[in-house]
Biopython code that builds the backbone (N, CA, C, O; Angstrom):
import numpy as np
from Bio.PDB.StructureBuilder import StructureBuilder

atoms = [
    (1, "MET", "N", (-47.487, -22.548, -3.663)),
    (1, "MET", "CA", (-48.059, -23.502, -2.737)),
    (1, "MET", "C", (-49.528, -23.708, -3.074)),
    (1, "MET", "O", (-50.191, -22.833, -3.630)),
    (2, "SER", "N", (-50.005, -24.866, -2.727)),
    (2, "SER", "CA", (-51.407, -25.165, -2.940)),
    (2, "SER", "C", (-51.848, -26.137, -1.859)),
    (2, "SER", "O", (-51.036, -26.631, -1.078)),
    (3, "ASN", "N", (-53.142, -26.401, -1.827)),
    (3, "ASN", "CA", (-53.681, -27.385, -0.903)),
    (3, "ASN", "C", (-53.318, -27.076, 0.551)),
    (3, "ASN", "O", (-52.583, -27.826, 1.193)),
    (4, "GLY", "N", (-53.848, -25.954, 1.059)),
    (4, "GLY", "CA", (-53.622, -25.606, 2.451)),
    (4, "GLY", "C", (-52.244, -25.048, 2.736)),
    (4, "GLY", "O", (-51.794, -25.069, 3.882)),
    (5, "GLY", "N", (-51.565, -24.548, 1.715)),
    (5, "GLY", "CA", (-50.238, -23.990, 1.926)),
    (5, "GLY", "C", (-49.131, -25.028, 1.977)),
    (5, "GLY", "O", (-48.015, -24.720, 2.398)),
    (6, "VAL", "N", (-49.419, -26.250, 1.557)),
    (6, "VAL", "CA", (-48.404, -27.311, 1.550)),
    (6, "VAL", "C", (-47.539, -27.140, 0.305)),
    (6, "VAL", "O", (-48.069, -27.086, -0.805)),
    (7, "PRO", "N", (-46.207, -27.054, 0.469)),
    (7, "PRO", "CA", (-45.334, -26.881, -0.695)),
    (7, "PRO", "C", (-45.431, -28.071, -1.649)),
    (7, "PRO", "O", (-45.687, -29.200, -1.232)),
    (8, "GLN", "N", (-45.225, -27.797, -2.926)),
    (8, "GLN", "CA", (-45.175, -28.873, -3.910)),
    (8, "GLN", "C", (-43.941, -29.727, -3.627)),
    (8, "GLN", "O", (-42.956, -29.247, -3.066)),
    (9, "TYR", "N", (-44.007, -30.996, -4.021)),
    (9, "TYR", "CA", (-42.942, -31.930, -3.644)),
    (9, "TYR", "C", (-41.569, -31.487, -4.125)),
    (9, "TYR", "O", (-40.581, -31.697, -3.422)),
    (10, "HIS", "N", (-41.478, -30.871, -5.319)),
    (10, "HIS", "CA", (-40.163, -30.501, -5.835)),
    (10, "HIS", "C", (-39.519, -29.393, -5.000)),
    (10, "HIS", "O", (-38.302, -29.213, -5.038)),
    (11, "LYS", "N", (-40.324, -28.661, -4.255)),
    (11, "LYS", "CA", (-39.772, -27.634, -3.364)),
    (11, "LYS", "C", (-39.318, -28.235, -2.037)),
    (11, "LYS", "O", (-38.778, -27.530, -1.184)),
    (12, "LEU", "N", (-39.537, -29.525, -1.867)),
    (12, "LEU", "CA", (-39.118, -30.219, -0.651)),
    (12, "LEU", "C", (-37.861, -31.064, -0.868)),
    (12, "LEU", "O", (-37.364, -31.691, 0.067)),
    (13, "LEU", "N", (-37.348, -31.081, -2.101)),
    (13, "LEU", "CA", (-36.158, -31.890, -2.385)),
    (13, "LEU", "C", (-34.967, -31.458, -1.533)),
    (13, "LEU", "O", (-34.342, -32.292, -0.878)),
    (14, "TRP", "N", (-34.650, -30.171, -1.537)),
    (14, "TRP", "CA", (-33.512, -29.699, -0.755)),
    (14, "TRP", "C", (-33.753, -29.852, 0.745)),
    (14, "TRP", "O", (-32.847, -30.282, 1.459)),
    (15, "PRO", "N", (-34.954, -29.512, 1.252)),
    (15, "PRO", "CA", (-35.203, -29.750, 2.678)),
    (15, "PRO", "C", (-35.028, -31.219, 3.091)),
    (15, "PRO", "O", (-34.591, -31.492, 4.209)),
    (16, "VAL", "N", (-35.359, -32.156, 2.213)),
    (16, "VAL", "CA", (-35.142, -33.575, 2.518)),
    (16, "VAL", "C", (-33.644, -33.850, 2.651)),
    (16, "VAL", "O", (-33.224, -34.559, 3.565)),
    (17, "ILE", "N", (-32.848, -33.298, 1.756)),
    (17, "ILE", "CA", (-31.393, -33.483, 1.835)),
    (17, "ILE", "C", (-30.850, -32.872, 3.124)),
    (17, "ILE", "O", (-30.025, -33.482, 3.805)),
    (18, "GLU", "N", (-31.313, -31.670, 3.458)),
    (18, "GLU", "CA", (-30.873, -31.026, 4.698)),
    (18, "GLU", "C", (-31.269, -31.857, 5.920)),
    (18, "GLU", "O", (-30.491, -31.983, 6.866)),
    (19, "ALA", "N", (-32.472, -32.419, 5.900)),
    (19, "ALA", "CA", (-32.923, -33.254, 7.015)),
    (19, "ALA", "C", (-32.048, -34.497, 7.145)),
    (19, "ALA", "O", (-31.662, -34.877, 8.251)),
    (20, "LEU", "N", (-31.740, -35.121, 6.026)),
    (20, "LEU", "CA", (-30.882, -36.303, 6.060)),
    (20, "LEU", "C", (-29.495, -35.970, 6.604)),
    (20, "LEU", "O", (-28.919, -36.750, 7.362)),
    (21, "ARG", "N", (-28.970, -34.834, 6.225)),
    (21, "ARG", "CA", (-27.671, -34.408, 6.764)),
    (21, "ARG", "C", (-27.751, -34.251, 8.281)),
    (21, "ARG", "O", (-26.852, -34.677, 9.006)),
    (22, "SER", "N", (-28.832, -33.639, 8.752)),
    (22, "SER", "CA", (-29.018, -33.444, 10.195)),
    (22, "SER", "C", (-29.163, -34.776, 10.927)),
    (22, "SER", "O", (-28.789, -34.901, 12.093)),
    (23, "LEU", "N", (-29.703, -35.754, 10.236)),
    (23, "LEU", "CA", (-29.911, -37.076, 10.826)),
    (23, "LEU", "C", (-28.696, -37.989, 10.647)),
    (23, "LEU", "O", (-28.768, -39.177, 10.960)),
    (24, "GLY", "N", (-27.604, -37.460, 10.158)),
    (24, "GLY", "CA", (-26.390, -38.256, 9.996)),
    (24, "GLY", "C", (-26.327, -39.045, 8.705)),
    (24, "GLY", "O", (-25.532, -39.980, 8.600)),
    (25, "GLY", "N", (-27.144, -38.697, 7.715)),
    (25, "GLY", "CA", (-27.088, -39.346, 6.411)),
    (25, "GLY", "C", (-28.184, -40.346, 6.145)),
    (25, "GLY", "O", (-28.363, -40.776, 5.005)),
    (26, "SER", "N", (-28.925, -40.728, 7.175)),
    (26, "SER", "CA", (-30.041, -41.647, 6.966)),
    (26, "SER", "C", (-31.039, -41.474, 8.102)),
    (26, "SER", "O", (-30.734, -40.893, 9.144)),
    (27, "GLY", "N", (-32.224, -41.988, 7.875)),
    (27, "GLY", "CA", (-33.264, -41.925, 8.895)),
    (27, "GLY", "C", (-34.492, -42.657, 8.414)),
    (27, "GLY", "O", (-34.660, -42.906, 7.220)),
    (28, "SER", "N", (-35.346, -43.000, 9.354)),
    (28, "SER", "CA", (-36.609, -43.641, 8.982)),
    (28, "SER", "C", (-37.481, -42.617, 8.267)),
    (28, "SER", "O", (-37.214, -41.417, 8.320)),
    (29, "ILE", "N", (-38.505, -43.090, 7.611)),
    (29, "ILE", "CA", (-39.434, -42.192, 6.929)),
    (29, "ILE", "C", (-40.005, -41.196, 7.931)),
    (29, "ILE", "O", (-40.050, -39.997, 7.654)),
    (30, "ALA", "N", (-40.438, -41.677, 9.084)),
    (30, "ALA", "CA", (-41.015, -40.794, 10.108)),
    (30, "ALA", "C", (-39.996, -39.769, 10.597)),
    (30, "ALA", "O", (-40.349, -38.611, 10.820)),
    (31, "GLU", "N", (-38.739, -40.176, 10.768)),
    (31, "GLU", "CA", (-37.703, -39.244, 11.215)),
    (31, "GLU", "C", (-37.451, -38.159, 10.173)),
    (31, "GLU", "O", (-37.287, -36.988, 10.518)),
    (32, "ILE", "N", (-37.420, -38.543, 8.911)),
    (32, "ILE", "CA", (-37.200, -37.578, 7.830)),
    (32, "ILE", "C", (-38.373, -36.608, 7.754)),
    (32, "ILE", "O", (-38.170, -35.398, 7.660)),
    (33, "GLU", "N", (-39.596, -37.128, 7.794)),
    (33, "GLU", "CA", (-40.778, -36.267, 7.748)),
    (33, "GLU", "C", (-40.769, -35.272, 8.906)),
    (33, "GLU", "O", (-41.040, -34.085, 8.718)),
    (34, "SER", "N", (-40.463, -35.755, 10.080)),
    (34, "SER", "CA", (-40.439, -34.912, 11.268)),
    (34, "SER", "C", (-39.355, -33.842, 11.178)),
    (34, "SER", "O", (-39.593, -32.683, 11.518)),
    (35, "GLU", "N", (-38.173, -34.227, 10.725)),
    (35, "GLU", "CA", (-37.053, -33.281, 10.630)),
    (35, "GLU", "C", (-37.305, -32.220, 9.570)),
    (35, "GLU", "O", (-36.985, -31.051, 9.785)),
    (36, "VAL", "N", (-37.865, -32.599, 8.439)),
    (36, "VAL", "CA", (-38.199, -31.608, 7.403)),
    (36, "VAL", "C", (-39.211, -30.613, 7.956)),
    (36, "VAL", "O", (-39.039, -29.404, 7.798)),
    (37, "SER", "N", (-40.252, -31.102, 8.597)),
    (37, "SER", "CA", (-41.283, -30.223, 9.156)),
    (37, "SER", "C", (-40.708, -29.291, 10.214)),
    (37, "SER", "O", (-41.067, -28.115, 10.276)),
    (38, "ARG", "N", (-39.815, -29.820, 11.045)),
    (38, "ARG", "CA", (-39.198, -29.007, 12.093)),
    (38, "ARG", "C", (-38.308, -27.928, 11.490)),
    (38, "ARG", "O", (-38.408, -26.757, 11.857)),
    (39, "GLN", "N", (-37.435, -28.325, 10.563)),
    (39, "GLN", "CA", (-36.495, -27.373, 9.972)),
    (39, "GLN", "C", (-37.195, -26.297, 9.153)),
    (39, "GLN", "O", (-36.743, -25.153, 9.111)),
    (40, "GLN", "N", (-38.284, -26.656, 8.510)),
    (40, "GLN", "CA", (-38.995, -25.711, 7.649)),
    (40, "GLN", "C", (-40.065, -24.921, 8.395)),
    (40, "GLN", "O", (-40.739, -24.070, 7.813)),
    (41, "ASN", "N", (-40.214, -25.205, 9.671)),
    (41, "ASN", "CA", (-41.201, -24.498, 10.502)),
    (41, "ASN", "C", (-42.614, -24.529, 9.902)),
    (41, "ASN", "O", (-43.309, -23.514, 9.872)),
    (42, "PHE", "N", (-43.019, -25.702, 9.429)),
    (42, "PHE", "CA", (-44.359, -25.830, 8.883)),
    (42, "PHE", "C", (-45.373, -25.698, 10.006)),
    (42, "PHE", "O", (-45.156, -26.194, 11.112)),
    (43, "THR", "N", (-46.475, -25.032, 9.720)),
    (43, "THR", "CA", (-47.517, -24.811, 10.718)),
    (43, "THR", "C", (-48.312, -26.095, 10.951)),
    (43, "THR", "O", (-48.268, -27.034, 10.156)),
    (44, "GLU", "N", (-49.032, -26.103, 12.061)),
    (44, "GLU", "CA", (-49.934, -27.226, 12.345)),
    (44, "GLU", "C", (-50.969, -27.365, 11.233)),
    (44, "GLU", "O", (-51.335, -28.475, 10.847)),
    (45, "GLU", "N", (-51.434, -26.224, 10.723)),
    (45, "GLU", "CA", (-52.420, -26.248, 9.635)),
    (45, "GLU", "C", (-51.842, -26.944, 8.404)),
    (45, "GLU", "O", (-52.499, -27.795, 7.804)),
    (46, "GLN", "N", (-50.607, -26.580, 8.027)),
    (46, "GLN", "CA", (-49.980, -27.217, 6.864)),
    (46, "GLN", "C", (-49.806, -28.714, 7.101)),
    (46, "GLN", "O", (-50.001, -29.515, 6.187)),
    (47, "GLN", "N", (-49.443, -29.087, 8.309)),
    (47, "GLN", "CA", (-49.160, -30.483, 8.618)),
    (47, "GLN", "C", (-50.412, -31.328, 8.825)),
    (47, "GLN", "O", (-50.327, -32.554, 8.888)),
    (48, "SER", "N", (-51.569, -30.689, 8.929)),
    (48, "SER", "CA", (-52.791, -31.454, 9.204)),
    (48, "SER", "C", (-53.671, -31.681, 7.975)),
    (48, "SER", "O", (-54.684, -32.374, 8.070)),
    (49, "VAL", "N", (-53.305, -31.111, 6.823)),
    (49, "VAL", "CA", (-54.098, -31.309, 5.603)),
    (49, "VAL", "C", (-53.966, -32.770, 5.171)),
    (49, "VAL", "O", (-52.860, -33.264, 4.952)),
    (50, "LEU", "N", (-55.081, -33.441, 5.054)),
    (50, "LEU", "CA", (-55.056, -34.852, 4.652)),
    (50, "LEU", "C", (-54.859, -34.996, 3.148)),
    (50, "LEU", "O", (-55.318, -34.166, 2.364)),
    (51, "HIS", "N", (-54.171, -36.061, 2.763)),
    (51, "HIS", "CA", (-54.028, -36.404, 1.346)),
    (51, "HIS", "C", (-55.259, -37.219, 0.968)),
    (51, "HIS", "O", (-55.442, -38.346, 1.428)),
    (52, "GLY", "N", (-56.085, -36.636, 0.134)),
    (52, "GLY", "CA", (-57.339, -37.310, -0.241)),
    (52, "GLY", "C", (-58.201, -37.533, 0.988)),
    (52, "GLY", "O", (-58.495, -36.596, 1.729)),
    (53, "ASP", "N", (-58.604, -38.779, 1.201)),
    (53, "ASP", "CA", (-59.424, -39.133, 2.361)),
    (53, "ASP", "C", (-58.582, -39.567, 3.558)),
    (53, "ASP", "O", (-59.118, -40.047, 4.556)),
    (54, "GLY", "N", (-57.248, -39.397, 3.456)),
    (54, "GLY", "CA", (-56.368, -39.786, 4.560)),
    (54, "GLY", "C", (-56.060, -41.262, 4.512)),
    (54, "GLY", "O", (-56.459, -41.924, 3.554)),
    (55, "PRO", "N", (-55.388, -41.803, 5.472)),
    (55, "PRO", "CA", (-54.991, -41.191, 6.722)),
    (55, "PRO", "C", (-53.698, -40.381, 6.632)),
    (55, "PRO", "O", (-53.375, -39.632, 7.554)),
    (56, "LYS", "N", (-52.961, -40.520, 5.541)),
    (56, "LYS", "CA", (-51.685, -39.805, 5.388)),
    (56, "LYS", "C", (-51.946, -38.324, 5.138)),
    (56, "LYS", "O", (-52.929, -37.957, 4.495)),
    (57, "THR", "N", (-51.054, -37.477, 5.655)),
    (57, "THR", "CA", (-51.207, -36.046, 5.401)),
    (57, "THR", "C", (-50.590, -35.693, 4.052)),
    (57, "THR", "O", (-49.718, -36.401, 3.548)),
    (58, "GLU", "N", (-51.052, -34.598, 3.483)),
    (58, "GLU", "CA", (-50.515, -34.118, 2.207)),
    (58, "GLU", "C", (-49.032, -33.777, 2.362)),
    (58, "GLU", "O", (-48.237, -34.038, 1.459)),
    (59, "MET", "N", (-48.660, -33.194, 3.503)),
    (59, "MET", "CA", (-47.261, -32.844, 3.747)),
    (59, "MET", "C", (-46.380, -34.085, 3.695)),
    (59, "MET", "O", (-45.364, -34.102, 3.000)),
    (60, "ASN", "N", (-46.772, -35.129, 4.434)),
    (60, "ASN", "CA", (-45.964, -36.342, 4.452)),
    (60, "ASN", "C", (-45.947, -37.027, 3.088)),
    (60, "ASN", "O", (-44.925, -37.580, 2.683)),
    (61, "TYR", "N", (-47.068, -36.992, 2.386)),
    (61, "TYR", "CA", (-47.134, -37.554, 1.037)),
    (61, "TYR", "C", (-46.118, -36.862, 0.133)),
    (61, "TYR", "O", (-45.395, -37.524, -0.611)),
    (62, "ARG", "N", (-46.061, -35.533, 0.196)),
    (62, "ARG", "CA", (-45.141, -34.781, -0.663)),
    (62, "ARG", "C", (-43.689, -34.932, -0.222)),
    (62, "ARG", "O", (-42.790, -34.977, -1.062)),
    (63, "ILE", "N", (-43.449, -35.011, 1.080)),
    (63, "ILE", "CA", (-42.094, -35.266, 1.562)),
    (63, "ILE", "C", (-41.635, -36.645, 1.077)),
    (63, "ILE", "O", (-40.485, -36.816, 0.673)),
    (64, "ASP", "N", (-42.537, -37.619, 1.121)),
    (64, "ASP", "CA", (-42.191, -38.966, 0.636)),
    (64, "ASP", "C", (-41.855, -38.957, -0.849)),
    (64, "ASP", "O", (-40.930, -39.647, -1.278)),
    (65, "TRP", "N", (-42.604, -38.175, -1.646)),
    (65, "TRP", "CA", (-42.284, -38.065, -3.069)),
    (65, "TRP", "C", (-40.919, -37.417, -3.258)),
    (65, "TRP", "O", (-40.127, -37.863, -4.088)),
    (66, "ALA", "N", (-40.643, -36.376, -2.496)),
    (66, "ALA", "CA", (-39.335, -35.709, -2.580)),
    (66, "ALA", "C", (-38.225, -36.678, -2.197)),
    (66, "ALA", "O", (-37.167, -36.695, -2.825)),
    (67, "ARG", "N", (-38.461, -37.479, -1.175)),
    (67, "ARG", "CA", (-37.475, -38.471, -0.736)),
    (67, "ARG", "C", (-37.229, -39.503, -1.838)),
    (67, "ARG", "O", (-36.088, -39.880, -2.102)),
    (68, "THR", "N", (-38.295, -39.949, -2.469)),
    (68, "THR", "CA", (-38.178, -40.919, -3.560)),
    (68, "THR", "C", (-37.401, -40.336, -4.735)),
    (68, "THR", "O", (-36.533, -41.003, -5.298)),
    (69, "HIS", "N", (-37.705, -39.104, -5.104)),
    (69, "HIS", "CA", (-36.991, -38.464, -6.210)),
    (69, "HIS", "C", (-35.530, -38.235, -5.859)),
    (69, "HIS", "O", (-34.661, -38.372, -6.720)),
    (70, "ARG", "N", (-35.247, -37.893, -4.624)),
    (70, "ARG", "CA", (-33.860, -37.724, -4.199)),
    (70, "ARG", "C", (-33.111, -39.034, -4.357)),
    (70, "ARG", "O", (-31.972, -39.046, -4.823)),
    (71, "GLN", "N", (-33.741, -40.138, -3.971)),
    (71, "GLN", "CA", (-33.102, -41.446, -4.108)),
    (71, "GLN", "C", (-32.811, -41.746, -5.576)),
    (71, "GLN", "O", (-31.757, -42.291, -5.905)),
    (72, "HIS", "N", (-33.743, -41.392, -6.455)),
    (72, "HIS", "CA", (-33.569, -41.648, -7.885)),
    (72, "HIS", "C", (-32.437, -40.801, -8.453)),
    (72, "HIS", "O", (-31.551, -41.317, -9.135)),
    (73, "TYR", "N", (-32.467, -39.502, -8.171)),
    (73, "TYR", "CA", (-31.484, -38.595, -8.755)),
    (73, "TYR", "C", (-30.127, -38.671, -8.078)),
    (73, "TYR", "O", (-29.117, -38.295, -8.673)),
    (74, "CYS", "N", (-30.092, -39.148, -6.855)),
    (74, "CYS", "CA", (-28.826, -39.199, -6.133)),
    (74, "CYS", "C", (-28.272, -40.623, -6.081)),
    (74, "CYS", "O", (-27.472, -40.941, -5.201)),
    (75, "SER", "N", (-28.679, -41.463, -6.995)),
    (75, "SER", "CA", (-28.131, -42.813, -7.007)),
    (75, "SER", "C", (-26.667, -42.794, -7.429)),
    (75, "SER", "O", (-25.917, -43.725, -7.135)),
    (76, "ASP", "N", (-26.263, -41.731, -8.119)),
    (76, "ASP", "CA", (-24.864, -41.513, -8.462)),
    (76, "ASP", "C", (-24.118, -41.216, -7.158)),
    (76, "ASP", "O", (-24.538, -40.345, -6.397)),
    (77, "GLN", "N", (-23.026, -41.923, -6.893)),
    (77, "GLN", "CA", (-22.275, -41.761, -5.653)),
    (77, "GLN", "C", (-21.816, -40.336, -5.417)),
    (77, "GLN", "O", (-21.650, -39.940, -4.263)),
    (78, "SER", "N", (-21.605, -39.551, -6.462)),
    (78, "SER", "CA", (-21.135, -38.177, -6.292)),
    (78, "SER", "C", (-22.215, -37.258, -5.762)),
    (78, "SER", "O", (-21.924, -36.132, -5.359)),
    (79, "LEU", "N", (-23.473, -37.721, -5.755)),
    (79, "LEU", "CA", (-24.572, -36.879, -5.331)),
    (79, "LEU", "C", (-25.178, -37.319, -4.007)),
    (79, "LEU", "O", (-26.232, -36.809, -3.627)),
    (80, "THR", "N", (-24.551, -38.246, -3.293)),
    (80, "THR", "CA", (-25.130, -38.714, -2.055)),
    (80, "THR", "C", (-24.922, -37.710, -0.932)),
    (80, "THR", "O", (-24.091, -36.807, -1.031)),
    (81, "VAL", "N", (-25.687, -37.880, 0.132)),
    (81, "VAL", "CA", (-25.668, -36.944, 1.262)),
    (81, "VAL", "C", (-24.374, -37.031, 1.999)),
    (81, "VAL", "O", (-24.174, -36.317, 2.982)),
]
sb = StructureBuilder()
sb.init_structure("model")
sb.init_model(0)
sb.init_chain("A")
sb.init_seg("    ")
for serial, (resi, resn, name, xyz) in enumerate(atoms, 1):
    if name == "N":
        sb.init_residue(resn, " ", resi, " ")
    sb.init_atom(name, np.array(xyz, "f"), 0.0, 1.0, " ", f" {name:<3s}", serial, name[0])
structure = sb.get_structure()
């Protein structure tokens, strides 16, 4: 971990999949970010680190990258949620 204890995006790939499963297979960006943070029990400190000058947090930035990579790698129907 780096940057205030925020996991690197590749360590958030599986949590994103788990969050999507909990959300019934799809969800808004905000719903996915919230569910990943809830399931992973991220601290307020981890969730409040800004990405650069903000306004987005580093956590949400990395969750979004994980979500994007999941979409890329899971475009094959056999790998969908």
